MIKE-735388 format. One record per atom (N, C-alpha, C): x, y, z; residue number from 1. Coordinates in nm, 3 decimals. Layout:
REM residues N
((X,Y,Z),NUM)
...
//
This chain:
REM residues 274
((6.610,-0.247,8.782),1)
((6.671,-0.185,8.664),1)
((6.636,-0.265,8.539),1)
((6.596,-0.197,8.435),2)
((6.564,-0.261,8.308),2)
((6.684,-0.248,8.216),2)
((6.762,-0.355,8.207),3)
((6.887,-0.350,8.131),3)
((6.861,-0.327,7.982),3)
((6.762,-0.398,7.926),4)
((6.738,-0.385,7.783),4)
((6.699,-0.242,7.746),4)
((6.613,-0.179,7.825),5)
((6.575,-0.041,7.796),5)
((6.696,0.052,7.798),5)
((6.782,0.033,7.897),6)
((6.900,0.117,7.909),6)
((6.992,0.100,7.789),6)
((7.010,-0.025,7.746),7)
((7.096,-0.052,7.630),7)
((7.037,0.009,7.503),7)
((6.907,-0.005,7.482),8)
((6.845,0.050,7.362),8)
((6.854,0.202,7.359),8)
((6.847,0.266,7.475),9)
((6.865,0.411,7.480),9)
((7.007,0.450,7.440),9)
((7.105,0.378,7.491),10)
((7.245,0.408,7.459),10)
((7.273,0.385,7.311),10)
((7.206,0.285,7.251),11)
((7.228,0.256,7.109),11)
((7.141,0.344,7.018),11)
((7.067,0.437,7.077),12)
((6.988,0.534,7.001),12)
((6.881,0.470,6.913),12)
((6.814,0.368,6.967),13)
((6.707,0.304,6.891),13)
((6.589,0.399,6.875),13)
((6.539,0.411,6.752),14)
((6.415,0.484,6.729),14)
((6.360,0.447,6.592),14)
((6.229,0.448,6.583),15)
((6.164,0.426,6.454),15)
((6.175,0.554,6.371),15)
((6.211,0.541,6.246),16)
((6.224,0.657,6.158),16)
((6.111,0.669,6.057),16)
((6.045,0.557,6.026),17)
((5.930,0.566,5.935),17)
((5.844,0.442,5.948),17)
((5.714,0.462,5.923),18)
((5.616,0.353,5.924),18)
((5.528,0.369,5.800),18)
((5.510,0.261,5.728),19)
((5.430,0.268,5.605),19)
((5.336,0.149,5.596),19)
((5.208,0.175,5.565),20)
((5.119,0.064,5.532),20)
((5.141,0.026,5.386),20)
((5.145,-0.102,5.358),21)
((5.168,-0.151,5.222),21)
((5.053,-0.243,5.183),21)
((4.997,-0.217,5.066),22)
((4.899,-0.308,5.008),22)
((4.966,-0.377,4.891),22)
((4.995,-0.503,4.908),23)
((5.079,-0.576,4.814),23)
((4.993,-0.645,4.708),23)
((4.998,-0.590,4.585),24)
((4.932,-0.654,4.470),24)
((5.036,-0.711,4.375),24)
((5.149,-0.642,4.359),25)
((5.255,-0.686,4.269),25)
((5.384,-0.699,4.350),25)
((5.494,-0.726,4.282),26)
((5.623,-0.741,4.348),26)
((5.666,-0.608,4.409),26)
((5.710,-0.614,4.533),27)
((5.762,-0.496,4.603),27)
((5.908,-0.521,4.637),27)
((5.997,-0.436,4.586),28)
((6.139,-0.449,4.615),28)
((6.176,-0.356,4.729),28)
((6.235,-0.413,4.834),29)
((6.270,-0.335,4.952),29)
((6.397,-0.254,4.931),29)
((6.399,-0.135,4.994),30)
((6.519,-0.053,4.992),30)
((6.622,-0.111,5.089),30)
((6.748,-0.074,5.069),31)
((6.852,-0.110,5.164),31)
((6.832,-0.031,5.292),31)
((6.808,-0.098,5.400),32)
((6.790,-0.035,5.530),32)
((6.871,-0.113,5.632),32)
((6.915,-0.045,5.736),33)
((6.994,-0.115,5.837),33)
((6.908,-0.206,5.924),33)
((6.783,-0.168,5.949),34)
((6.697,-0.246,6.037),34)
((6.552,-0.215,6.002),34)
((6.477,-0.317,5.967),35)
((6.336,-0.296,5.936),35)
((6.255,-0.419,5.968),35)
((6.127,-0.399,5.994),36)
((6.036,-0.508,6.026),36)
((5.917,-0.505,5.932),36)
((5.872,-0.624,5.895),37)
((5.750,-0.640,5.815),37)
((5.650,-0.719,5.897),37)
((5.528,-0.669,5.907),38)
((5.422,-0.736,5.980),38)
((5.305,-0.756,5.884),38)
((5.260,-0.882,5.869),39)
((5.149,-0.912,5.779),39)
((5.018,-0.895,5.858),39)
((4.943,-0.795,5.820),40)
((4.814,-0.771,5.887),40)
((4.711,-0.870,5.838),40)
((4.705,-0.893,5.708),41)
((4.612,-0.993,5.652),41)
((4.664,-1.036,5.517),41)
((4.625,-1.158,5.477),42)
((4.670,-1.212,5.350),42)
((4.797,-1.293,5.368),42)
((4.876,-1.300,5.262),43)
((5.000,-1.377,5.266),43)
((5.093,-1.336,5.154),43)
((5.222,-1.361,5.173),44)
((5.321,-1.324,5.071),44)
((5.447,-1.406,5.093),44)
((5.539,-1.394,4.998),45)
((5.670,-1.456,5.009),45)
((5.775,-1.347,5.014),45)
((5.858,-1.350,5.116),46)
((5.969,-1.255,5.127),46)
((6.097,-1.327,5.086),46)
((6.167,-1.271,4.989),47)
((6.290,-1.331,4.940),47)
((6.406,-1.237,4.967),47)
((6.508,-1.286,5.037),48)
((6.630,-1.209,5.062),48)
((6.724,-1.230,4.944),48)
((6.757,-1.120,4.875),49)
((6.826,-1.130,4.748),49)
((6.972,-1.174,4.761),49)
((7.034,-1.150,4.876),50)
((7.175,-1.182,4.891),50)
((7.201,-1.332,4.888),50)
((7.112,-1.411,4.949),51)
((7.134,-1.556,4.953),51)
((7.014,-1.636,4.905),51)
((6.913,-1.567,4.849),52)
((6.794,-1.631,4.793),52)
((6.711,-1.707,4.896),52)
((6.725,-1.675,5.023),53)
((6.641,-1.737,5.126),53)
((6.499,-1.682,5.115),53)
((6.401,-1.771,5.124),54)
((6.262,-1.730,5.113),54)
((6.186,-1.763,5.241),54)
((6.095,-1.674,5.277),55)
((6.008,-1.694,5.392),55)
((5.864,-1.684,5.345),55)
((5.784,-1.787,5.371),56)
((5.642,-1.784,5.341),56)
((5.571,-1.720,5.460),56)
((5.512,-1.604,5.440),57)
((5.449,-1.529,5.548),57)
((5.298,-1.532,5.534),57)
((5.232,-1.564,5.644),58)
((5.087,-1.561,5.647),58)
((5.037,-1.451,5.737),58)
((4.908,-1.445,5.753),59)
((4.847,-1.341,5.836),59)
((4.903,-1.346,5.978),59)
((4.944,-1.229,6.028),60)
((4.999,-1.208,6.162),60)
((5.142,-1.259,6.179),60)
((5.208,-1.301,6.070),61)
((5.350,-1.331,6.078),61)
((5.430,-1.201,6.074),61)
((5.550,-1.207,6.128),62)
((5.634,-1.088,6.136),62)
((5.779,-1.128,6.115),62)
((5.855,-1.046,6.043),63)
((5.997,-1.074,6.021),63)
((6.078,-0.946,6.042),63)
((6.188,-0.960,6.113),64)
((6.281,-0.849,6.136),64)
((6.405,-0.872,6.052),64)
((6.441,-0.774,5.970),65)
((6.559,-0.783,5.883),65)
((6.663,-0.683,5.933),65)
((6.779,-0.736,5.971),66)
((6.883,-0.650,6.028),66)
((7.015,-0.658,5.953),66)
((7.016,-0.724,5.836),67)
((7.142,-0.741,5.765),67)
((7.166,-0.634,5.659),67)
((7.070,-0.545,5.639),68)
((7.089,-0.437,5.543),68)
((7.081,-0.478,5.398),68)
((7.048,-0.605,5.371),69)
((7.043,-0.652,5.233),69)
((6.913,-0.618,5.164),69)
((6.911,-0.634,5.033),70)
((6.789,-0.609,4.957),70)
((6.699,-0.731,4.960),70)
((6.571,-0.706,4.943),71)
((6.474,-0.814,4.948),71)
((6.355,-0.776,4.861),71)
((6.274,-0.875,4.830),72)
((6.151,-0.848,4.757),72)
((6.037,-0.928,4.817),72)
((5.918,-0.872,4.805),73)
((5.798,-0.940,4.850),73)
((5.708,-0.966,4.730),73)
((5.655,-1.088,4.725),74)
((5.562,-1.126,4.619),74)
((5.432,-1.173,4.683),74)
((5.318,-1.130,4.629),75)
((5.191,-1.182,4.681),75)
((5.179,-1.331,4.655),75)
((5.111,-1.401,4.740),76)
((5.089,-1.544,4.720),76)
((5.012,-1.569,4.592),76)
((5.053,-1.668,4.517),77)
((4.982,-1.703,4.393),77)
((4.844,-1.757,4.430),77)
((4.747,-1.721,4.348),78)
((4.611,-1.769,4.369),78)
((4.531,-1.683,4.464),78)
((4.593,-1.578,4.520),79)
((4.520,-1.490,4.613),79)
((4.500,-1.355,4.545),79)
((4.398,-1.347,4.465),80)
((4.377,-1.225,4.385),80)
((4.255,-1.146,4.430),80)
((4.179,-1.198,4.528),81)
((4.056,-1.130,4.566),81)
((4.085,-0.997,4.635),81)
((4.187,-0.990,4.716),82)
((4.221,-0.866,4.785),82)
((4.372,-0.863,4.809),82)
((4.432,-0.745,4.814),83)
((4.576,-0.737,4.833),83)
((4.616,-0.775,4.975),83)
((4.739,-0.825,4.988),84)
((4.796,-0.851,5.120),84)
((4.826,-0.717,5.187),84)
((4.788,-0.704,5.313),85)
((4.812,-0.581,5.388),85)
((4.928,-0.602,5.484),85)
((5.028,-0.514,5.475),86)
((5.146,-0.524,5.558),86)
((5.178,-0.390,5.623),86)
((5.254,-0.395,5.729),87)
((5.314,-0.277,5.789),87)
((5.465,-0.288,5.777),87)
((5.527,-0.180,5.733),88)
((5.673,-0.176,5.719),88)
((5.727,-0.069,5.813),88)
((5.812,-0.112,5.907),89)
((5.869,-0.020,6.007),89)
((6.021,-0.017,5.989),89)
((6.075,0.102,5.974),90)
((6.220,0.120,5.959),90)
((6.275,0.185,6.086),90)
((6.390,0.134,6.131),91)
((6.447,0.179,6.257),91)
((6.590,0.228,6.238),91)
((6.627,0.323,6.322),92)
((6.767,0.364,6.335),92)
((6.822,0.298,6.460),92)
((6.937,0.235,6.447),93)
((7.006,0.174,6.560),93)
((7.154,0.183,6.528),93)
((7.230,0.245,6.616),94)
((7.372,0.269,6.588),94)
((7.449,0.139,6.604),94)
((7.457,0.063,6.493),95)
((7.521,-0.069,6.497),95)
((7.672,-0.061,6.513),95)
((7.731,0.057,6.492),96)
((7.876,0.071,6.503),96)
((7.922,0.085,6.647),96)
((7.832,0.112,6.739),97)
((7.873,0.129,6.878),97)
((7.913,-0.005,6.939),97)
((8.010,-0.002,7.031),98)
((8.067,-0.127,7.084),98)
((7.981,-0.191,7.193),98)
((7.866,-0.243,7.152),99)
((7.784,-0.319,7.246),99)
((7.740,-0.448,7.177),99)
((7.742,-0.561,7.249),100)
((7.709,-0.689,7.183),100)
((7.568,-0.699,7.129),100)
((7.471,-0.625,7.186),101)
((7.337,-0.631,7.129),101)
((7.337,-0.580,6.986),101)
((7.410,-0.473,6.961),102)
((7.420,-0.419,6.825),102)
((7.504,-0.510,6.737),102)
((7.611,-0.562,6.791),103)
((7.704,-0.642,6.711),103)
((7.646,-0.777,6.672),103)
((7.570,-0.837,6.764),104)
((7.520,-0.973,6.741),104)
((7.369,-0.979,6.721),104)
((7.307,-0.867,6.687),105)
((7.164,-0.869,6.659),105)
((7.137,-0.968,6.545),105)
((7.038,-1.055,6.559),106)
((7.012,-1.154,6.453),106)
((6.990,-1.086,6.318),106)
((7.054,-1.140,6.214),107)
((7.038,-1.082,6.081),107)
((6.892,-1.088,6.036),107)
((6.823,-1.195,6.075),108)
((6.681,-1.211,6.043),108)
((6.613,-1.282,6.159),108)
((6.500,-1.231,6.195),109)
((6.424,-1.289,6.306),109)
((6.280,-1.305,6.260),109)
((6.233,-1.429,6.259),110)
((6.098,-1.460,6.212),110)
((6.011,-1.498,6.330),110)
((5.897,-1.432,6.341),111)
((5.797,-1.467,6.442),111)
((5.668,-1.507,6.370),111)
((5.618,-1.624,6.402),112)
((5.495,-1.673,6.341),112)
((5.374,-1.627,6.421),112)
((5.257,-1.640,6.360),113)
((5.134,-1.593,6.424),113)
((5.111,-1.663,6.557),113)
((5.162,-1.787,6.571),114)
((5.142,-1.858,6.698),114)
((5.213,-1.788,6.814),114)
((5.313,-1.704,6.783),115)
((5.381,-1.628,6.888),115)
((5.299,-1.509,6.935),115)
((5.199,-1.471,6.856),116)
((5.124,-1.349,6.887),116)
((4.995,-1.387,6.960),116)
((5.010,-1.430,7.082),117)
((4.895,-1.468,7.162),117)
((4.829,-1.344,7.221),117)
((4.723,-1.364,7.295),118)
((4.655,-1.251,7.359),118)
((4.746,-1.179,7.456),118)
((4.849,-1.250,7.507),119)
((4.939,-1.188,7.602),119)
((5.050,-1.107,7.534),119)
((5.058,-1.114,7.402),120)
((5.167,-1.048,7.331),120)
((5.134,-0.903,7.299),120)
((5.223,-0.814,7.335),121)
((5.206,-0.673,7.299),121)
((5.230,-0.651,7.150),121)
((5.299,-0.743,7.083),122)
((5.331,-0.725,6.942),122)
((5.206,-0.718,6.858),122)
((5.114,-0.814,6.875),123)
((4.991,-0.814,6.797),123)
((4.906,-0.692,6.825),123)
((4.891,-0.658,6.952),124)
((4.809,-0.541,6.987),124)
((4.869,-0.412,6.931),124)
((5.002,-0.399,6.943),125)
((5.068,-0.278,6.892),125)
((5.051,-0.266,6.741),125)
((5.060,-0.379,6.671),126)
((5.046,-0.376,6.525),126)
((4.906,-0.333,6.484),126)
((4.803,-0.383,6.552),127)
((4.666,-0.346,6.516),127)
((4.640,-0.198,6.549),127)
((4.691,-0.153,6.662),128)
((4.678,-0.011,6.695),128)
((4.751,0.075,6.594),128)
((4.868,0.027,6.551),129)
((4.947,0.103,6.454),129)
((4.874,0.115,6.322),129)
((4.816,0.007,6.272),130)
((4.743,0.015,6.146),130)
((4.626,0.112,6.159),130)
((4.558,0.109,6.275),131)
((4.446,0.201,6.295),131)
((4.490,0.346,6.291),131)
((4.605,0.378,6.350),132)
((4.656,0.514,6.347),132)
((4.686,0.558,6.203),132)
((4.745,0.468,6.126),133)
((4.781,0.504,5.988),133)
((4.658,0.520,5.901),133)
((4.555,0.441,5.926),134)
((4.433,0.451,5.846),134)
((4.355,0.578,5.880),134)
((4.342,0.606,6.010),135)
((4.260,0.720,6.053),135)
((4.332,0.853,6.039),135)
((4.464,0.852,6.051),136)
((4.547,0.972,6.031),136)
((4.496,1.093,6.110),136)
((4.470,1.070,6.238),137)
((4.426,1.182,6.322),137)
((4.546,1.264,6.367),137)
((4.518,1.376,6.436),138)
((4.626,1.462,6.481),138)
((4.727,1.383,6.564),138)
((4.855,1.402,6.530),139)
((4.961,1.336,6.605),139)
((4.982,1.191,6.568),139)
((4.920,1.144,6.458),140)
((4.927,1.001,6.426),140)
((5.070,0.957,6.396),140)
((5.152,1.044,6.336),141)
((5.288,1.005,6.301),141)
((5.371,0.978,6.426),141)
((5.357,1.066,6.525),142)
((5.429,1.049,6.652),142)
((5.387,0.919,6.720),142)
((5.255,0.896,6.727),143)
((5.204,0.775,6.792),143)
((5.247,0.651,6.715),143)
((5.243,0.657,6.582),144)
((5.278,0.542,6.501),144)
((5.423,0.499,6.525),144)
((5.511,0.596,6.535),145)
((5.652,0.562,6.557),145)
((5.675,0.504,6.696),145)
((5.602,0.553,6.796),146)
((5.615,0.494,6.930),146)
((5.562,0.350,6.931),146)
((5.450,0.326,6.863),147)
((5.397,0.190,6.855),147)
((5.493,0.097,6.782),147)
((5.559,0.149,6.679),148)
((5.658,0.068,6.607),148)
((5.777,0.035,6.697),148)
((5.815,0.128,6.784),149)
((5.921,0.100,6.882),149)
((5.879,-0.015,6.973),149)
((5.754,-0.012,7.018),150)
((5.703,-0.120,7.103),150)
((5.709,-0.253,7.030),150)
((5.675,-0.253,6.901),151)
((5.678,-0.376,6.824),151)
((5.818,-0.436,6.819),151)
((5.920,-0.350,6.800),152)
((6.056,-0.401,6.793),152)
((6.100,-0.458,6.928),152)
((6.070,-0.389,7.036),153)
((6.107,-0.439,7.168),153)
((6.037,-0.572,7.196),153)
((5.912,-0.584,7.153),154)
((5.841,-0.709,7.174),154)
((5.905,-0.822,7.093),154)
((5.955,-0.791,6.973),155)
((6.026,-0.893,6.895),155)
((6.149,-0.941,6.969),155)
((6.223,-0.849,7.028),156)
((6.342,-0.887,7.105),156)
((6.303,-0.967,7.229),156)
((6.192,-0.930,7.292),157)
((6.142,-1.006,7.407),157)
((6.113,-1.150,7.368),157)
((6.040,-1.166,7.257),158)
((6.004,-1.300,7.214),158)
((6.129,-1.381,7.181),158)
((6.226,-1.315,7.118),159)
((6.352,-1.381,7.085),159)
((6.423,-1.426,7.211),159)
((6.417,-1.344,7.315),160)
((6.484,-1.374,7.441),160)
((6.413,-1.486,7.518),160)
((6.282,-1.496,7.500),161)
((6.205,-1.594,7.577),161)
((6.198,-1.731,7.511),161)
((6.220,-1.736,7.380),162)
((6.200,-1.861,7.307),162)
((6.326,-1.947,7.308),162)
((6.366,-1.997,7.426),163)
((6.480,-2.088,7.433),163)
((6.612,-2.017,7.416),163)
((6.717,-2.089,7.368),164)
((6.849,-2.029,7.353),164)
((6.847,-1.914,7.253),164)
((6.863,-1.795,7.303),165)
((6.855,-1.678,7.216),165)
((6.991,-1.633,7.170),165)
((6.994,-1.527,7.089),166)
((7.121,-1.472,7.042),166)
((7.202,-1.416,7.158),166)
((7.330,-1.392,7.128),167)
((7.420,-1.336,7.227),167)
((7.361,-1.207,7.285),167)
((7.385,-1.182,7.409),168)
((7.336,-1.075,7.495),168)
((7.190,-1.095,7.531),168)
((7.102,-1.119,7.437),169)
((6.964,-1.150,7.475),169)
((6.961,-1.277,7.559),169)
((7.051,-1.372,7.528),170)
((7.060,-1.494,7.609),170)
((7.105,-1.461,7.750),170)
((7.188,-1.360,7.766),171)
((7.236,-1.322,7.899),171)
((7.122,-1.273,7.986),171)
((7.024,-1.208,7.926),172)
((6.912,-1.155,8.003),172)
((6.819,-1.266,8.052),172)
((6.831,-1.385,7.991),173)
((6.751,-1.500,8.034),173)
((6.823,-1.584,8.138),173)
((6.951,-1.557,8.158),174)
((7.033,-1.633,8.252),174)
((7.033,-1.559,8.386),174)
((6.970,-1.613,8.491),175)
((6.959,-1.540,8.618),175)
((7.094,-1.499,8.675),175)
((7.194,-1.583,8.660),176)
((7.326,-1.554,8.716),176)
((7.391,-1.437,8.644),176)
((7.393,-1.442,8.511),177)
((7.457,-1.336,8.433),177)
((7.374,-1.209,8.437),177)
((7.242,-1.223,8.441),178)
((7.155,-1.106,8.455),178)
((7.186,-1.032,8.585),178)
((7.207,-1.108,8.693),179)
((7.242,-1.047,8.821),179)
((7.373,-0.969,8.811),179)
((7.472,-1.030,8.745),180)
((7.601,-0.961,8.729),180)
((7.585,-0.835,8.645),180)
((7.507,-0.841,8.538),181)
((7.485,-0.723,8.454),181)
((7.414,-0.613,8.532),181)
((7.319,-0.650,8.615),182)
((7.250,-0.549,8.695),182)
((7.348,-0.475,8.787),182)
((7.441,-0.549,8.844),183)
((7.541,-0.484,8.930),183)
((7.630,-0.389,8.851),183)
((7.672,-0.433,8.733),184)
((7.759,-0.349,8.648),184)
((7.685,-0.223,8.604),184)
((7.562,-0.239,8.560),185)
((7.485,-0.125,8.510),185)
((7.448,-0.028,8.623),185)
((7.428,-0.082,8.743),186)
((7.392,0.004,8.854),186)
((7.510,0.088,8.903),186)
((7.632,0.032,8.894),187)
((7.750,0.103,8.943),187)
((7.865,0.092,8.843),187)
((7.854,0.155,8.727),188)
((7.965,0.146,8.630),188)
((8.093,0.212,8.681),188)
((8.082,0.301,8.781),189)
((8.199,0.371,8.833),189)
((8.279,0.285,8.932),189)
((8.223,0.174,8.976),190)
((8.293,0.091,9.076),190)
((8.414,0.022,9.012),190)
((8.525,0.009,9.085),191)
((8.642,-0.062,9.031),191)
((8.621,-0.214,9.031),191)
((8.550,-0.261,8.931),192)
((8.510,-0.401,8.927),192)
((8.630,-0.493,8.901),192)
((8.623,-0.612,8.964),193)
((8.719,-0.719,8.938),193)
((8.640,-0.847,8.916),193)
((8.690,-0.931,8.827),194)
((8.617,-1.054,8.793),194)
((8.593,-1.142,8.916),194)
((8.691,-1.164,9.004),195)
((8.663,-1.247,9.123),195)
((8.550,-1.192,9.209),195)
((8.540,-1.058,9.221),196)
((8.431,-1.000,9.301),196)
((8.295,-1.030,9.239),196)
((8.284,-1.011,9.108),197)
((8.157,-1.041,9.041),197)
((8.124,-1.190,9.051),197)
((8.224,-1.274,9.030),198)
((8.202,-1.418,9.038),198)
((8.153,-1.458,9.177),198)
((8.217,-1.404,9.279),199)
((8.178,-1.435,9.417),199)
((8.037,-1.388,9.448),199)
((7.998,-1.272,9.390),200)
((7.865,-1.217,9.419),200)
((7.753,-1.301,9.360),200)
((7.782,-1.381,9.257),201)
((7.678,-1.465,9.195),201)
((7.701,-1.613,9.225),201)
((7.799,-1.643,9.312),202)
((7.818,-1.780,9.358),202)
((7.888,-1.873,9.262),202)
((7.976,-1.819,9.178),203)
((8.052,-1.903,9.084),203)
((8.201,-1.883,9.106),203)
((8.279,-1.980,9.059),204)
((8.423,-1.962,9.059),204)
((8.460,-1.859,8.953),204)
((8.579,-1.804,8.964),205)
((8.622,-1.702,8.868),205)
((8.620,-1.757,8.726),205)
((8.675,-1.876,8.706),206)
((8.683,-1.934,8.571),206)
((8.545,-1.964,8.515),206)
((8.457,-2.023,8.599),207)
((8.323,-2.058,8.551),207)
((8.243,-1.932,8.516),207)
((8.257,-1.830,8.600),208)
((8.184,-1.706,8.573),208)
((8.233,-1.640,8.446),208)
((8.366,-1.629,8.430),209)
((8.422,-1.562,8.312),209)
((8.379,-1.631,8.183),209)
((8.381,-1.765,8.184),210)
((8.342,-1.840,8.064),210)
((8.194,-1.822,8.035),210)
((8.112,-1.830,8.139),211)
((7.966,-1.818,8.120),211)
((7.928,-1.677,8.076),211)
((7.990,-1.577,8.135),212)
((7.963,-1.439,8.098),212)
((8.000,-1.415,7.952),212)
((8.117,-1.457,7.912),213)
((8.163,-1.436,7.773),213)
((8.069,-1.506,7.675),213)
((8.029,-1.628,7.708),214)
((7.941,-1.704,7.618),214)
((7.805,-1.638,7.603),214)
((7.748,-1.591,7.714),215)
((7.613,-1.534,7.710),215)
((7.613,-1.389,7.659),215)
((7.708,-1.310,7.704),216)
((7.708,-1.167,7.674),216)
((7.775,-1.137,7.541),216)
((7.878,-1.214,7.506),217)
((7.951,-1.188,7.381),217)
((8.080,-1.113,7.402),217)
((8.110,-1.076,7.527),218)
((8.235,-1.006,7.561),218)
((8.283,-1.059,7.696),218)
((8.416,-1.061,7.719),219)
((8.465,-1.091,7.854),219)
((8.418,-0.984,7.952),219)
((8.409,-1.017,8.080),220)
((8.351,-0.922,8.177),220)
((8.417,-0.785,8.178),220)
((8.549,-0.778,8.187),221)
((8.614,-0.648,8.199),221)
((8.603,-0.566,8.072),221)
((8.603,-0.631,7.957),222)
((8.585,-0.557,7.832),222)
((8.444,-0.501,7.823),222)
((8.346,-0.581,7.865),223)
((8.208,-0.530,7.864),223)
((8.197,-0.410,7.956),223)
((8.256,-0.417,8.074),224)
((8.250,-0.305,8.168),224)
((8.313,-0.181,8.108),224)
((8.428,-0.197,8.045),225)
((8.497,-0.082,7.983),225)
((8.411,-0.020,7.874),225)
((8.354,-0.103,7.787),226)
((8.272,-0.050,7.679),226)
((8.144,0.016,7.734),226)
((8.084,-0.045,7.838),227)
((7.962,0.012,7.892),227)
((7.989,0.148,7.955),227)
((8.100,0.160,8.026),228)
((8.136,0.290,8.082),228)
((8.149,0.395,7.972),228)
((8.215,0.359,7.864),229)
((8.237,0.456,7.756),229)
((8.106,0.490,7.685),229)
((8.018,0.393,7.668),230)
((7.890,0.419,7.604),230)
((7.804,0.513,7.688),230)
((7.801,0.489,7.819),231)
((7.725,0.578,7.907),231)
((7.785,0.719,7.906),231)
((7.918,0.726,7.909),232)
((7.983,0.857,7.908),232)
((7.956,0.929,7.776),232)
((7.960,0.857,7.666),233)
((7.933,0.918,7.535),233)
((7.793,0.977,7.531),233)
((7.697,0.904,7.585),234)
((7.559,0.954,7.586),234)
((7.548,1.079,7.672),234)
((7.615,1.079,7.787),235)
((7.609,1.195,7.875),235)
((7.677,1.315,7.811),235)
((7.789,1.294,7.745),236)
((7.859,1.404,7.681),236)
((7.776,1.466,7.569),236)
((7.705,1.382,7.495),237)
((7.624,1.432,7.383),237)
((7.496,1.500,7.430),237)
((7.445,1.459,7.547),238)
((7.314,1.507,7.586),238)
((7.310,1.606,7.700),238)
((7.426,1.636,7.761),239)
((7.428,1.729,7.874),239)
((7.545,1.826,7.859),239)
((7.551,1.920,7.951),240)
((7.663,2.015,7.957),240)
((7.752,1.986,8.077),240)
((7.743,1.866,8.133),241)
((7.824,1.830,8.249),241)
((7.972,1.840,8.216),241)
((8.055,1.887,8.309),242)
((8.199,1.895,8.285),242)
((8.258,1.756,8.257),242)
((8.358,1.752,8.171),243)
((8.419,1.624,8.134),243)
((8.473,1.553,8.258),243)
((8.528,1.628,8.352),244)
((8.580,1.568,8.475),244)
((8.469,1.494,8.549),244)
((8.349,1.554,8.558),245)
((8.238,1.489,8.627),245)
((8.193,1.364,8.553),245)
((8.190,1.370,8.421),246)
((8.155,1.253,8.340),246)
((8.258,1.142,8.362),246)
((8.386,1.180,8.369),247)
((8.493,1.083,8.392),247)
((8.476,1.011,8.524),247)
((8.444,1.086,8.630),248)
((8.426,1.026,8.762),248)
((8.310,0.927,8.760),248)
((8.200,0.964,8.696),249)
((8.084,0.873,8.690),249)
((8.114,0.750,8.606),249)
((8.214,0.759,8.519),250)
((8.256,0.643,8.439),250)
((8.363,0.560,8.509),250)
((8.401,0.601,8.630),251)
((8.498,0.523,8.706),251)
((8.642,0.567,8.691),251)
((8.665,0.687,8.639),252)
((8.801,0.738,8.618),252)
((8.827,0.854,8.714),252)
((8.947,0.854,8.772),253)
((8.981,0.958,8.868),253)
((9.032,1.085,8.802),253)
((9.075,1.077,8.678),254)
((9.127,1.195,8.609),254)
((9.065,1.207,8.471),254)
((9.048,1.332,8.426),255)
((8.995,1.356,8.292),255)
((9.092,1.307,8.186),255)
((9.223,1.315,8.218),256)
((9.323,1.272,8.119),256)
((9.315,1.122,8.095),256)
((9.304,1.043,8.203),257)
((9.291,0.898,8.187),257)
((9.163,0.860,8.116),257)
((9.055,0.929,8.150),258)
((8.928,0.906,8.082),258)
((8.940,0.939,7.933),258)
((9.007,1.051,7.902),259)
((9.022,1.090,7.762),259)
((9.098,0.987,7.681),259)
((9.203,0.930,7.740),260)
((9.280,0.827,7.669),260)
((9.195,0.703,7.644),260)
((9.120,0.662,7.746),261)
((9.034,0.544,7.729),261)
((8.925,0.570,7.625),261)
((8.870,0.690,7.628),262)
((8.764,0.727,7.534),262)
((8.816,0.723,7.390),262)
((8.936,0.775,7.369),263)
((8.994,0.775,7.234),263)
((9.023,0.634,7.186),263)
((9.063,0.544,7.277),264)
((9.089,0.406,7.236),264)
((8.963,0.338,7.185),264)
((8.849,0.372,7.246),265)
((8.723,0.308,7.207),265)
((8.661,0.374,7.085),265)
((8.657,0.507,7.083),266)
((8.584,0.579,6.978),266)
((8.673,0.650,6.877),266)
((8.804,0.655,6.902),267)
((8.894,0.716,6.806),267)
((8.890,0.868,6.804),267)
((8.836,0.930,6.906),268)
((8.827,1.076,6.913),268)
((8.823,1.119,7.058),268)
((8.857,1.245,7.083),269)
((8.857,1.298,7.219),269)
((8.715,1.324,7.266),269)
((8.689,1.314,7.397),270)
((8.554,1.343,7.449),270)
((8.505,1.483,7.412),270)
((8.594,1.580,7.410),271)
((8.553,1.719,7.384),271)
((8.497,1.737,7.243),271)
((8.532,1.650,7.150),272)
((8.486,1.666,7.011),272)
((8.337,1.639,6.997),272)
((8.276,1.571,7.096),273)
((8.133,1.546,7.089),273)
((8.052,1.673,7.113),273)
((8.117,1.776,7.160),274)
((8.049,1.902,7.188),274)
((8.095,2.011,7.094),274)
//
């Protein structure tokens, strides 16, 4: 089971626009919830206007901005022979949904060119993406957005692999907590108890609960409750399955109990999604 893919589907991740930018003068970024800048060639300075933090970006550097703040890019001084070439990818991700990946996504994530080795899909996806935008062949917009999705997932992969990562991504690097998450995701309908999960991964109840909370960002039972509701919400929005059937798959024996739990999490009845 690929936990990250499942979570990104539930959070409705998708690229909404991709633009090639040739930077000759100052470029002021729009307010966006999530966007990535990839330097194809040249160099520039990215300044986040909220706190005046600056990032010096060179060729093949990449930065993910998830704080929704305004920013500006300036070409490097002394580089006037040709404009800096960048790719700007904007994403939709439902940050209001109750999942720690959305809640604790890094406000800014910087990847340097040294991270983009031959084994990295990020560099290859970026070069393919620029080629699609330049050639503009049939279907290029569809392909470009899929390549941009790959770039974002690769950024999260690199973040997860490079030592102590952000909450939830760190959990995917922890074999013990990853095992527990796989069990939860495989059977969200099971009546889970913390001692059972702890025993299945070889830890005491207290040690497991503390480690899970630290890595995932939520206590085990709260994560299970939220995950059940997120899966149910996706099923309600995307299928015509009876609410009772959705409730059973979420681990509830009655539609009424499921409805009460659903309203506590989302503030509305399950039927309103249809």
